[in-house]
ZAMARGU-4260 file (C-alpha; in steps of 0.2 Angstrom, whole numbers, plus 5000, padded with zeros to 4 digits):
<rodrens>
0) 5409/4614/5017 | 5406/4633/5018 | 5397/4637/5034 | 5390/4653/5027 | 5383/4644/5012
5) 5375/4631/5024 | 5367/4644/5034 | 5359/4652/5019 | 5354/4635/5013 | 5345/4631/5029
10) 5356/4616/5032 | 5352/4612/5050 | 5361/4595/5050 | 5377/4603/5046 | 5377/4614/5061
15) 5371/4600/5072 | 5385/4589/5067 | 5399/4601/5064 | 5408/4611/5078 | 5411/4629/5073
20) 5412/4646/5081 | 5395/4653/5079 | 5401/4671/5079 | 5412/4669/5064 | 5412/4682/5050
25) 5416/4682/5032 | 5428/4694/5023 | 5414/4707/5022 | 5411/4704/5041 | 5394/4697/5038
30) 5389/4684/5051 | 5380/4667/5050 | 5364/4676/5055 | 5366/4688/5041 | 5367/4674/5029
35) 5353/4664/5037 | 5341/4679/5036 | 5346/4683/5018 | 5342/4665/5013 | 5326/4665/5023
40) 5333/4650/5032 | 5321/4649/5047 | 5328/4634/5055 | 5346/4641/5055 | 5339/4658/5062
45) 5331/4649/5076 | 5346/4638/5079 | 5359/4652/5079 | 5349/4663/5091 | 5345/4648/5103
50) 5363/4644/5104 | 5368/4662/5108 | 5375/4669/5093 | 5379/4687/5095 | 5365/4696/5086
55) 5374/4713/5086 | 5389/4708/5075 | 5392/4722/5062 | 5397/4719/5044 | 5408/4732/5034
60) 5393/4743/5031 | 5390/4744/5050 | 5374/4734/5049 | 5369/4720/5061 | 5357/4705/5056
65) 5342/4716/5061 | 5345/4727/5046 | 5345/4712/5035 | 5329/4706/5043 | 5321/4723/5041
70) 5326/4725/5023 | 5319/4707/5019 | 5303/4712/5027 | 5305/4697/5038 | 5294/4702/5053
75) 5297/4685/5062 | 5316/4686/5061 | 5316/4704/5067 | 5305/4700/5082 | 5316/4685/5086
80) 5332/4695/5085 | 5324/4709/5096 | 5319/4695/5109 | 5337/4689/5109 | 5344/4706/5113
85) 5346/4713/5096 | 5350/4732/5097 | 5336/4742/5088 | 5346/4758/5091 | 5361/4752/5081
90) 5367/4763/5067 | 5376/4759/5050 | 5391/4769/5042 | 5378/4781/5036 | 5370/4784/5053
95) 5355/4775/5047 | 5345/4764/5060 | 5334/4749/5056 | 5319/4760/5058 | 5325/4771/5043
100) 5325/4755/5032 | 5309/4749/5038 | 5301/4766/5033 | 5310/4765/5017 | 5302/4748/5013
105) 5285/4755/5019 | 5283/4740/5031 | 5270/4747/5044 | 5271/4731/5054 | 5289/4731/5056
110) 5289/4750/5059 | 5277/4747/5073 | 5287/4733/5081 | 5303/4744/5080 | 5295/4759/5088
115) 5287/4748/5102 | 5305/4741/5105 | 5312/4758/5108 | 5319/4764/5091 | 5323/4782/5090
120) 5310/4791/5079 | 5320/4807/5079 | 5336/4799/5072 | 5345/4807/5058 | 5357/4800/5045
125) 5373/4808/5040 | 5364/4820/5028 | 5352/4826/5042 | 5338/4816/5035 | 5324/4811/5047
130) 5312/4797/5045 | 5301/4808/5034 | 5313/4808/5020 | 5313/4789/5020 | 5294/4789/5020
135) 5295/4801/5004 | 5307/4788/4996 | 5295/4774/5000 | 5283/4782/4988 | 5269/4777/5000
140) 5258/4792/5005 | 5250/4782/5019 | 5267/4777/5026 | 5272/4796/5026 | 5256/4801/5035
145) 5259/4788/5049 | 5277/4794/5051 | 5272/4812/5051 | 5261/4808/5066 | 5275/4802/5076
150) 5282/4818/5082 | 5281/4837/5078 | 5300/4837/5080 | 5304/4827/5065 | 5316/4836/5054
155) 5308/4843/5038 | 5325/4849/5030 | 5341/4840/5028 | 5359/4847/5030 | 5358/4855/5013
160) 5341/4863/5017 | 5332/4852/5005 | 5314/4851/5010 | 5303/4836/5009 | 5296/4844/4993
165) 5314/4844/4985 | 5316/4826/4989 | 5298/4821/4983 | 5301/4831/4966 | 5318/4821/4964
170) 5310/4805/4968 | 5297/4809/4955 | 5281/4802/4964 | 5266/4812/4957 | 5255/4806/4972
175) 5268/4811/4985 | 5271/4828/4978 | 5252/4831/4976 | 5249/4826/4994 | 5263/4837/5000
180) 5257/4852/4991 | 5239/4849/4997 | 5246/4850/5015 | 5253/4867/5011 | 5272/4862/5008
185) 5280/4878/5002 | 5287/4876/4984 | 5297/4893/4986 | 5309/4887/4999 | 5327/4886/4993
190) 5341/4873/4997 | 5359/4878/4999 | 5361/4878/4980 | 5348/4892/4979 | 5336/4880/4971
195) 5317/4878/4973 | 5310/4861/4971 | 5305/4864/4953 | 5323/4863/4949 | 5323/4844/4954
200) 5307/4842/4942 | 5317/4849/4927 | 5333/4839/4931 | 5323/4823/4932 | 5314/4828/4916
205) 5296/4825/4924 | 5284/4833/4913 | 5269/4829/4924 | 5276/4836/4939 | 5281/4852/4930
210) 5263/4857/4927 | 5258/4852/4944 | 5271/4863/4952 | 5266/4878/4941 | 5248/4876/4946
215) 5254/4877/4964 | 5263/4893/4961 | 5281/4889/4956 | 5291/4901/4946 | 5301/4897/4930
220) 5313/4912/4930 | 5325/4907/4945 | 5344/4905/4945 | 5353/4894/4956 | 5370/4898/4964
225) 5379/4892/4949 | 5368/4904/4938 | 5360/4889/4930 | 5341/4891/4925 | 5328/4878/4922
230) 5330/4881/4904 | 5349/4879/4904 | 5347/4863/4914 | 5335/4856/4902 | 5345/4861/4887
235) 5361/4854/4895 | 5353/4837/4899 | 5346/4837/4881 | 5329/4835/4888 | 5321/4843/4872
240) 5303/4840/4877 | 5305/4848/4894 | 5313/4863/4886 | 5299/4864/4874 | 5287/4863/4889
245) 5296/4877/4898 | 5295/4888/4884 | 5277/4885/4882 | 5273/4889/4900 | 5284/4904/4900
250) 5272/4915/4891 | 5256/4906/4898 | 5242/4914/4908 | 5246/4902/4922 | 5263/4908/4924
255) 5258/4926/4922 | 5245/4924/4936 | 5258/4916/4947 | 5268/4932/4946 | 5253/4944/4947
260) 5247/4935/4963 | 5262/4941/4973 | 5274/4952/4963 | 5285/4956/4977 | 5288/4938/4982
265) 5291/4934/4964 | 5305/4947/4963 | 5313/4941/4979 | 5312/4922/4975 | 5320/4926/4957
270) 5333/4938/4964 | 5326/4952/4952 | 5331/4968/4961 | 5325/4979/4946 | 5308/4972/4947
275) 5308/4973/4966 | 5311/4991/4965 | 5299/4994/4951 | 5285/4985/4961 | 5289/4995/4977
280) 5288/5011/4968 | 5271/5006/4961 | 5266/5004/4979 | 5262/4985/4978 | 5257/4979/4995
285) 5269/4967/5004 | 5255/4955/5009 | 5256/4938/5017 | 5255/4923/5004 | 5246/4907/5007
290) 5260/4901/5017 | 5259/4916/5029 | 5275/4924/5023 | 5278/4941/5016 | 5292/4945/5003
295) 5302/4953/5018 | 5301/4935/5026 | 5307/4927/5010 | 5322/4940/5009 | 5326/4936/5027
300) 5326/4918/5024 | 5339/4921/5010 | 5348/4933/5021 | 5347/4945/5007 | 5352/4962/5015
305) 5350/4972/4999 | 5332/4966/4997 | 5328/4967/5015 | 5333/4985/5015 | 5323/4990/5000
310) 5307/4982/5007 | 5310/4989/5024 | 5313/5006/5018 | 5296/5006/5010 | 5285/4996/5022
315) 5295/4992/5038 | 5305/5007/5044 | 5305/5000/5061 | 5314/4984/5056 | 5328/4993/5046
</rodrens>
C-alpha cells in the first residue's frame, strides 16, 4: 500500500500497524504531512506531528507542510504545525513565505496567526513584491487595508517599478482600483517599460476600468519604451471594442480636461517635447498637482535631462 495515499485518505490503522520512516518523501519531495493536509486527514496530521515527523521538510517547490495548510485555509493544521516547531519564516523557490500565501488567500485568521508567530511582514518575493501586492491579488479591499496598516515600510513598487495600481489594473478588480485611486495612488507613475497603469487596463481589455482611470486623470497619448501606444496594443490584441472606446475618448471633453488641468505634466508624461516648449513659452505655471508633484518632479522621476533643463531654464534656474 502506498503510504502517501494512506496519509491523504486519513487511514490511521495503516500507520498504527505498519513500520515506516515518517520523514519519507515522494518523487516531488512532498512529505506524508503534505499529503495529509492536502487530503484534510485530521487523524493523520495529529499522528504524524505527535510522532515527531519533521514539519520543515521541503518539496521541490521549496514549500513545507505549513504552505499546504495555509493554501488550504486550514487554521487548525497551521496552528498545530507551528506548535510542533514549524518554521513560519521558511521561503519557497520564489522567495515567498507562508504569510504571502495567507494574504493571497485573504484569510485574516491565518494572517493574524502567522504574524503573531513571528512571520516577517516586510518579506519580499523574487520580484520585489511585498505583502501589499498579494493583498491586491486577493481582490479583497478589506484584506488590503489590514495589510497596509502593518507597516509604513511595506514596499509599494516591485523590482520593475510596477506600482500597486499597475498590478490592480492588471488583476482587473474594479473595487480595488477604485479604492487605490480614492487613497490618492498616482496613475501617472511609470514602470521600467515606461508604462503608466492604464497600459495594463488596455492590455487586459477592461472597458470599465478604462473609464475609471480616465476620470482620475490618466492620459491616452503615451508610448512605452517599445514605442507602443494604447491604440496599437488594442489593435494588435484584436480588442476592437477597446480600440473603439479609446478613439471615442480621445476627442472627449473628459480627456481634454485632463490635459488642460496640468498641461506641463501632460507633456512630460507623454514625452512630447514640442508641446512642453510650447506650454513653457505660453508661461503656463509649473504647479503642483493633486499628488503634490510638479512637471519638474515627473521629469526628474524619469531622469529626463532634456525636459528637466527646459523646465529649469524657465522656472528653476537655481536647480539647473
